[in-house]
C-alpha positions in Angstrom: 0.0 0.0 0.0 2.8 2.4 0.9 4.6 1.6 -2.3 1.5 2.3 -4.3 1.0 5.7 -2.7 4.7 6.6 -3.1 4.6 5.5 -6.7 1.5 7.5 -7.4 3.1 10.6 -5.8 6.2 10.2 -8.0 4.2 9.6 -11.1 2.1 12.6 -10.4 5.2 14.7 -9.8 6.7 13.7 -13.1 3.5 14.1 -15.1 1.8 17.1 -13.6 3.2 20.5 -14.6 2.9 22.1 -11.2 6.4 22.6 -9.7 5.9 19.8 -7.1 9.0 18.2 -5.7 10.0 15.6 -3.2 10.9 18.4 -0.8 7.4 19.7 -0.5 5.2 22.1 -2.4 7.3 25.2 -2.0 6.7 27.7 -4.8 3.2 26.3 -5.7 -0.1 28.1 -5.4 -3.4 27.0 -4.1 -4.5 26.2 -7.7 -1.8 23.4 -7.8 -3.3 20.3 -6.3 -4.1 16.7 -6.8 -7.9 16.2 -6.7 -11.1 17.2 -8.3 -12.7 20.6 -9.0 -16.1 19.2 -9.8 -18.7 17.4 -7.6 -17.1 14.0 -8.3 -15.3 11.4 -6.2 -11.5 11.1 -6.4 -10.3 7.6 -7.4 -6.9 6.1 -7.1 -6.6 3.0 -9.3 -4.2 0.2 -10.0 -4.7 -2.3 -12.8 -7.9 -0.4 -13.7 -9.4 -1.3 -10.3 -10.3 1.4 -7.7 -8.1 1.0 -4.6 -8.8 4.2 -2.8 -11.8 6.4 -3.2 -12.2 9.8 -1.6 -15.9 10.5 -1.7 -17.1 14.0 -2.6 -18.4 14.4 0.9 -15.0 13.8 2.4 -15.2 10.1 3.5 -12.5 7.7 2.4 -12.9 4.1 1.3 -10.0 1.7 0.8 -10.8 -1.4 -1.3 -14.4 -0.5 -1.7 -16.6 1.3 -4.2 -19.2 2.3 -1.6 -18.9 2.8 2.2 -21.3 0.6 4.1 -22.9 2.0 7.3 -25.8 1.0 9.5 -28.2 3.0 7.3 -27.0 2.4 3.8 -29.8 1.6 1.3 -28.9 -0.6 -1.7 -26.5 0.6 -4.3 -23.7 -0.5 -6.6 -21.3 1.3 -8.9 -24.1 2.5 -11.2 -26.5 3.4 -8.4 -24.6 4.4 -5.3 -26.2 3.8 -1.9 -27.5 6.4 0.4 -25.3 6.5 3.4 -25.4 9.2 6.1 -22.0 10.6 6.9 -21.4 8.5 10.1 -17.9 7.3 9.4 -15.0 9.0 7.7 -13.0 5.9 6.7 -14.0 2.3 5.7 -11.4 -0.3 4.9 -12.6 -3.6 3.4 -11.0 -6.8 4.7 -9.6 -5.2 7.8 -6.8 -3.1 9.1 -3.5 -4.4 10.5 -1.7 -2.1 12.9 0.5 -2.1 15.9 -1.5 0.5 17.9 -5.0 2.0 18.1 -6.0 4.7 20.5 -9.6 5.4 21.1 -10.4 8.7 22.8 -12.9 8.4 25.7 -14.8 11.6 26.3 -15.8 12.2 29.9 -19.5 12.3 29.1 -19.3 8.9 27.4 -18.3 7.4 30.8 -16.1 4.7 31.9 -17.1 1.6 33.9 -15.7 2.5 37.3 -19.2 3.5 38.4 -19.6 -0.2 39.2 -17.5 0.4 42.3 -19.8 3.0 43.7 -21.5 2.1 47.0 -25.0 2.5 45.5 -24.4 0.4 42.4 -26.9 -2.5 42.1 -24.9 -5.6 41.2 -27.0 -8.2 39.6 -27.1 -11.3 41.8 -25.4 -14.4 40.3 -28.7 -16.3 40.3 -30.2 -13.6 38.1 -27.2 -13.6 35.8 -27.5 -17.4 35.5 -31.2 -17.2 34.7 -30.6 -14.5 32.1 -27.8 -16.6 30.4 -30.1 -19.7 30.5 -32.9 -17.7 28.8 -30.9 -15.6 26.4 -27.7 -17.4 25.7 -25.5 -14.4 26.5 -24.6 -12.0 29.3 -27.0 -9.2 30.2 -26.3 -6.0 28.2 -23.9 -7.8 25.8 -25.3 -8.2 22.3 -26.1 -11.7 21.0 -24.1 -13.2 18.2 -26.9 -12.5 15.8 -27.1 -8.8 16.9 -23.3 -8.5 16.6 -23.4 -10.0 13.1 -26.3 -7.9 12.0 -25.3 -4.5 13.5 -21.6 -4.9 14.1 -20.0 -3.5 17.4 -18.6 -0.2 18.3 -15.1 -1.0 19.8 -15.2 1.8 22.3 -18.6 0.9 23.6 -17.8 -2.8 23.7 -14.5 -2.2 25.6 -16.4 -0.1 28.2 -19.0 -2.9 28.5 -16.4 -5.6 28.8 -14.6 -3.6 31.5 -17.9 -3.2 33.3 -18.4 -7.0 33.2 -14.9 -7.6 34.5 -15.5 -5.1 37.3 -18.8 -6.8 38.2 -17.1 -10.2 38.1 -14.4 -8.8 40.4 -17.1 -7.7 42.9 -18.7 -11.1 42.8 -15.3 -12.8 43.4 -14.6 -10.5 46.3 -18.0 -11.4 47.8 -17.4 -15.1 47.2 -14.0 -14.8 48.8 -15.5 -13.2 51.9 -18.1 -16.0 52.1 -15.3 -18.7 51.8 -13.3 -17.0 54.6 -16.4 -16.9 56.8 -17.2 -20.6 56.1 -13.6 -21.6 56.8 -13.7 -19.6 60.1 -16.9 -21.3 61.1 -15.5 -24.7 60.3 -12.5 -24.1 62.5 -14.8 -23.5 65.5 
């Protein structure tokens, strides 16, 4: 992918009469750019296949001709889908990276409220009953829901942290009960 982008930059630099150089765009004007001046998407192709598409609304797709979202309606190359501008980037077939940082805004919360004294921890019997009835943990989407709707990583990480913290509280309670039983058995 990097080679393709670098090659495209070199080719554009050699073929576009705009004083671009490998040391920057010094000496150019705002009229010198790579892009479109009309209401059309910008396509970057190799082997006559679109690899990167910068949609006219600013969203970017890599390896796709349309960007799917939760509210896309139909569409193909001749009849593009209607997609509200929810996401700015879609990469088909995944992303490989060494690091991802997700910003957590204070108003979005974090799961530490589970440790508040007034938090109502669901009793294990109720958790067991819920799992028996629904086949998954309370508040966690079912497999079918996850497949149909996808998951938001930030929300899922917060939810999983909440479940770990709830489990920790249950373990602390179980440990207290075990210590109490052991103390009673010694008497």
